[in-house]
NUTORFI-670793 format. One line per field, with one value per residue: x, y, z of N, C-alpha, C in turn; residue in one letter; residue number from 1. Coordinates in pm, whole numbers, plus 50000, padded with zeros to 5 digits. Last residue first. Example, Ala and Ser with C-alpha at 12.3 -4.5 7.8 and 13.67 -1.06 7.14 Angstrom:
<pts>
nX = [51285,51319]
nY = [49775,49431]
nZ = [50708,50780]
caX = [51367,51230]
caY = [49894,49550]
caZ = [50714,50780]
cX = [51290,51320]
cY = [50003,49670]
cZ = [50787,50780]
code = [s,a]
pos = [2,1]
</pts>
This chain:
<pts>
nX = [48332,48647,48875,49209,49336,49578,49687,49629,49393,49394,49330,49054,48917,48903,48771,48537,48490,48649,48613,48876,49006,49094,48887,48725,48373,48105,48013,48079,48398,48589,48917,49169,49441,49651,49611,49464,49214,49156,49166,48939,48727,48827,48957,48807,48478,48297,48057,47814,47638,47369,47097,46909,46896,47128,47303,47234,47317,47591,47647,47612,47828,48045,48047,48151,48417,48580,48656,48438,48287,48130,48045,47988,47826,47712,47389,47201,46965,46860,46775,46859,46659,46501,46692,46817,46613,46520,46679,46808,46999,47063,47326,47421,47391,47395,47492,47684,47962,48098,48401,48369,48365,48341,48145,47910,47965,47958,47695,47552,47770,47824,47832,47796,47839,47887,47837,48067,48187,48539,48836,49063,49205,49049,48992,49252,49333,49154,49007,48714,48610,48299,48142,48204,48355,48265,48476,48653,48890,48942,49015,49259,49408,49428,49583,49820,49875,49935,50082,50182,50334,50338,50494,50353,50184,50372,50454,50214,50174,50400,50337,50105,50217,50382,50195,50081]
nY = [51714,51564,51389,51298,51026,51043,51298,51552,51792,52062,52151,52148,52377,52491,52307,52113,51828,51611,51275,51054,50731,50494,50248,49939,49910,49978,50100,50364,50322,50404,50422,50362,50588,50767,51019,51131,51020,51183,51435,51411,51368,51592,51756,51599,51524,51614,51443,51407,51315,51401,51530,51734,51904,52042,51844,51845,52099,52065,51882,52047,52224,52047,51963,52179,52141,51926,51847,51699,51563,51387,51312,51057,50977,50762,50804,50933,50911,50657,50644,50693,50705,50925,51121,51136,51217,51441,51647,51658,51836,51937,52018,51761,51407,51162,50828,50664,50442,50204,50370,50693,50735,50837,50869,50906,51140,51326,51310,51398,51594,51534,51420,51109,50977,50686,50604,50432,50242,50192,50158,50371,50436,50625,50828,50923,51002,51205,51338,51512,51820,51941,52230,52488,52615,52754,52771,52912,52954,52706,52570,52704,52645,52368,52352,52461,52275,52050,52166,52037,51830,51570,51464,51446,51229,51017,51019,50953,50692,50565,50595,50439,50186,50151,50127,49882]
nZ = [47127,47206,47402,47474,47637,47908,48113,48177,48180,48179,47929,47903,47956,47698,47542,47735,47782,47717,47763,47729,47671,47752,47917,47991,47944,47955,47739,47782,47956,48250,48398,48645,48697,48657,48743,48546,48610,48834,48724,48560,48732,49001,49176,49440,49455,49737,49943,50191,50411,50423,50248,50229,50023,50055,49965,49692,49618,49656,49451,49229,49268,49261,48995,48859,48970,48931,48673,48560,48851,49126,49459,49675,49976,50224,50366,50512,50382,50189,49925,49620,49418,49453,49496,49240,49076,49204,49117,48807,48570,48323,48368,48484,48573,48685,48660,48890,48855,48814,48750,48602,48243,47902,47703,47849,47995,47785,47700,47934,48154,48505,48760,48884,49200,49381,49712,49919,50059,50038,50121,49950,49728,49588,49772,49824,49564,49511,49811,49865,50014,50145,50031,50006,49816,49606,49312,49149,49297,49404,49173,49114,49345,49323,49094,49198,49402,49263,48953,48638,48545,48648,48844,49080,49022,49019,49285,49415,49320,49437,49709,49719,49657,49879,50079,50000]
caX = [48217,48559,48766,49103,49307,49458,49700,49767,49409,49412,49472,49129,48945,48952,48915,48573,48389,48712,48548,48800,48940,49184,48919,48823,48508,48175,48003,47938,48310,48510,48788,49082,49335,49654,49675,49602,49290,49150,49267,49069,48770,48733,49018,48904,48606,48329,48191,47841,47776,47466,47204,46922,46791,47002,47306,47214,47175,47519,47663,47521,47690,48014,48008,48008,48345,48529,48757,48571,48269,48245,48002,48095,47810,47828,47474,47334,47028,46930,46677,46930,46760,46435,46602,46890,46700,46444,46705,46680,46995,46929,47227,47441,47394,47290,47481,47546,47907,47974,48330,48426,48314,48418,48285,47917,47949,48081,47802,47541,47664,47863,47760,47862,47746,47953,47773,48011,48060,48422,48731,48976,49262,49103,48884,49168,49408,49157,49113,48782,48670,48436,48135,48110,48422,48241,48393,48519,48836,48909,48891,49149,49376,49360,49447,49754,49849,49809,50083,50113,50354,50234,50551,50459,50129,50293,50551,50279,50076,50383,50458,50099,50115,50442,50284,50000]
caY = [51694,51679,51378,51398,51077,50997,51156,51525,51649,51997,52160,52030,52290,52570,52324,52230,51931,51723,51391,51138,50851,50606,50336,50043,49864,49937,49954,50326,50381,50310,50480,50316,50501,50635,50927,51176,50966,51037,51399,51443,51254,51517,51735,51702,51465,51653,51498,51435,51272,51448,51430,51662,51801,52113,51885,51724,52064,52163,51841,51934,52274,52117,51867,52149,52268,51948,51898,51700,51612,51431,51370,51135,51011,50834,50733,50920,51044,50680,50676,50689,50599,50798,51083,51092,51108,51316,51591,51650,51764,51879,52115,51893,51525,51253,50955,50688,50576,50201,50242,50604,50760,50787,50851,50796,51013,51307,51275,51260,51581,51588,51545,51180,51046,50784,50608,50557,50203,50274,50059,50339,50333,50507,50749,50875,50901,51085,51330,51385,51742,51890,52084,52455,52524,52813,52702,52881,53062,52815,52533,52701,52785,52427,52300,52522,52415,52049,52120,52136,51960,51608,51470,51546,51363,51050,51043,51082,50797,50568,50655,50582,50245,50159,50241,50000]
caZ = [47036,47201,47308,47476,47504,47840,48083,48137,48159,48308,47969,47860,48069,47813,47523,47654,47808,47787,47704,47823,47620,47778,47804,48022,47912,48078,47737,47796,47856,48170,48366,48535,48748,48593,48837,48560,48495,48843,48823,48502,48650,48919,49045,49407,49416,49600,49916,50051,50386,50522,50248,50355,50027,50082,50105,49773,49607,49738,49591,49250,49256,49384,49099,48845,48974,49065,48765,48499,48714,49047,49332,49614,49835,50171,50270,50574,50379,50315,50030,49748,49419,49419,49607,49358,49030,49219,49250,48875,48697,48340,48319,48542,48487,48731,48588,48849,48877,48893,48760,48703,48378,48016,47665,47752,48066,47863,47605,47882,48054,48374,48737,48775,49112,49294,49580,49869,49998,50065,50101,50062,49815,49519,49715,49933,49639,49426,49710,49887,49906,50163,50032,50113,49909,49738,49411,49099,49214,49496,49242,49018,49310,49439,49090,49083,49436,49338,49092,48720,48484,48553,48709,49072,49040,48899,49178,49442,49288,49291,49655,49751,49569,49746,50081,50000]
cX = [48252,48442,48682,49001,49187,49439,49570,49789,49548,49424,49500,49275,49036,48996,48978,48725,48417,48617,48592,48743,48864,49122,49022,48858,48605,48307,48068,47914,48167,48422,48721,48954,49236,49553,49675,49682,49436,49236,49272,49181,48905,48793,48936,48973,48700,48467,48205,47980,47812,47612,47321,47026,46801,46885,47177,47212,47142,47369,47589,47528,47589,47871,47978,47961,48195,48453,48711,48679,48409,48199,48127,48045,47931,47809,47592,47433,47165,47007,46744,46835,46825,46530,46528,46794,46774,46523,46631,46704,46855,46917,47084,47330,47417,47286,47366,47542,47764,47915,48212,48339,48385,48351,48364,48062,47964,48078,47935,47654,47664,47745,47805,47778,47824,47849,47843,47946,47988,48298,48602,48875,49172,49150,48935,49055,49321,49224,49097,48886,48712,48482,48277,48088,48334,48316,48375,48424,48689,48844,48847,49016,49259,49319,49366,49608,49777,49773,49943,50102,50267,50251,50452,50516,50237,50242,50478,50378,50138,50288,50448,50220,50103,50344,50350,50087]
cY = [51741,51644,51505,51373,51173,51067,51111,51380,51623,51845,52089,52033,52173,52479,52399,52237,52057,51838,51512,51255,50923,50737,50440,50120,49976,49868,49892,50176,50329,50385,50389,50398,50473,50537,50783,51087,51009,50975,51248,51399,51282,51401,51650,51668,51575,51596,51524,51497,51284,51420,51483,51552,51715,52017,51956,51758,51940,52133,51936,51888,52164,52170,51935,52056,52244,52078,51916,51738,51608,51485,51413,51180,51092,50852,50821,50848,51043,50812,50715,50738,50582,50679,50953,51043,51049,51195,51460,51579,51774,51801,52065,51988,51654,51381,51037,50825,50583,50339,50254,50479,50666,50825,50789,50766,50894,51170,51255,51219,51439,51570,51613,51301,51129,50844,50718,50536,50329,50215,50132,50232,50298,50398,50618,50786,50840,50972,51202,51377,51606,51809,52032,52304,52495,52737,52783,52822,53037,52931,52642,52672,52792,52571,52357,52480,52487,52192,52116,52079,52069,51745,51523,51561,51468,51194,51085,51118,50934,50680,50670,50656,50395,50222,50261,50126]
cZ = [46897,47110,47319,47366,47512,47707,48018,48095,48103,48296,48101,47904,48031,47927,47640,47641,47725,47817,47784,47745,47731,47733,47848,47896,47947,48051,47861,47790,47876,48072,48263,48524,48636,48650,48787,48654,48501,48732,48842,48598,48583,48842,48951,49274,49365,49566,49767,50038,50239,50487,50331,50358,50152,50091,50144,49922,49690,49734,49685,49395,49284,49381,49232,48956,48964,49081,48909,48599,48651,48912,49257,49478,49791,50021,50230,50482,50446,50306,50161,49857,49556,49430,49580,49466,49149,49169,49272,49008,48759,48471,48337,48496,48563,48649,48646,48781,48823,48923,48858,48714,48474,48147,47780,47713,47970,47932,47677,47788,47994,48279,48608,48737,49012,49200,49501,49732,49946,49999,50136,50023,49932,49614,49654,49881,49749,49501,49629,49776,49957,50041,50051,50125,50030,49846,49538,49203,49178,49419,49340,49088,49213,49409,49207,49074,49323,49379,49150,48859,48548,48490,48606,48931,49021,48908,49050,49332,49309,49251,49504,49696,49593,49648,49945,50000]
code = [d,f,v,l,k,g,n,k,l,w,k,s,w,k,k,s,f,a,h,i,s,d,t,t,q,n,k,q,n,y,i,k,l,n,n,n,k,w,e,f,i,g,g,f,l,n,k,v,n,k,y,g,e,k,k,l,k,i,a,i,d,e,s,r,i,g,l,s,c,y,v,v,i,d,q,d,k,n,k,i,t,d,t,v,t,r,i,n,f,d,y,y,g,v,f,v,a,n,k,l,h,s,v,a,f,e,e,p,e,r,a,d,l,l,v,a,n,t,e,s,i,a,l,e,r,v,s,i,y,p,i,s,e,q,n,y,k,k,l,l,k,s,l,d,d,q,s,f,g,l,s,s,i,i,i,s,i,f,l,l,r,l,k,m]
pos = [164,163,162,161,160,159,158,157,156,155,154,153,152,151,150,149,148,147,146,145,144,143,142,141,140,139,138,137,136,135,134,133,132,131,130,129,128,127,126,125,124,123,122,121,120,119,118,117,116,115,114,113,112,111,110,109,108,107,106,105,104,103,102,101,100,99,98,97,96,95,94,93,92,91,90,89,88,87,86,85,84,83,82,81,80,79,78,77,76,75,74,73,72,71,70,69,68,67,66,65,64,63,62,61,60,59,58,57,56,55,54,53,52,51,50,49,48,47,46,45,44,43,42,41,40,39,38,37,36,35,34,33,32,31,30,29,28,27,26,25,24,23,22,21,20,19,18,17,16,15,14,13,12,11,10,9,8,7,6,5,4,3,2,1]
</pts>
């Protein structure tokens, strides 16, 4: 386990941007009212958290985290969650490309009464930057990631960028 943490740290440090840069970006766009969970913490923990993907359908179809539930962003409907997750104490991790849109969705979940909601720091980009597996719509591993926009694509350092 220590070897895996060391490997992840080496990968992160070789990406060409720092966690500080990503922290500054998220601080600029987020209220930080939802606690973050790091990619490392999520990847190595034995969690029963429900993963919610707060991106758009075309992004989810190209790539998502294993067993993630698509909830969307622009067409998000809280009933999608309340109909599926009845236990308001359930651990929930919301993610998007970087952690900006996911915070908005996580705030809506908190307002609905969900108590254990976290935002994945760096989102699916940071997940892939750490060489962790992502899956396509056929639930097969893929290196492709829908980048949402060219503006945000610079944060993906590992994988194959896909645009509409």
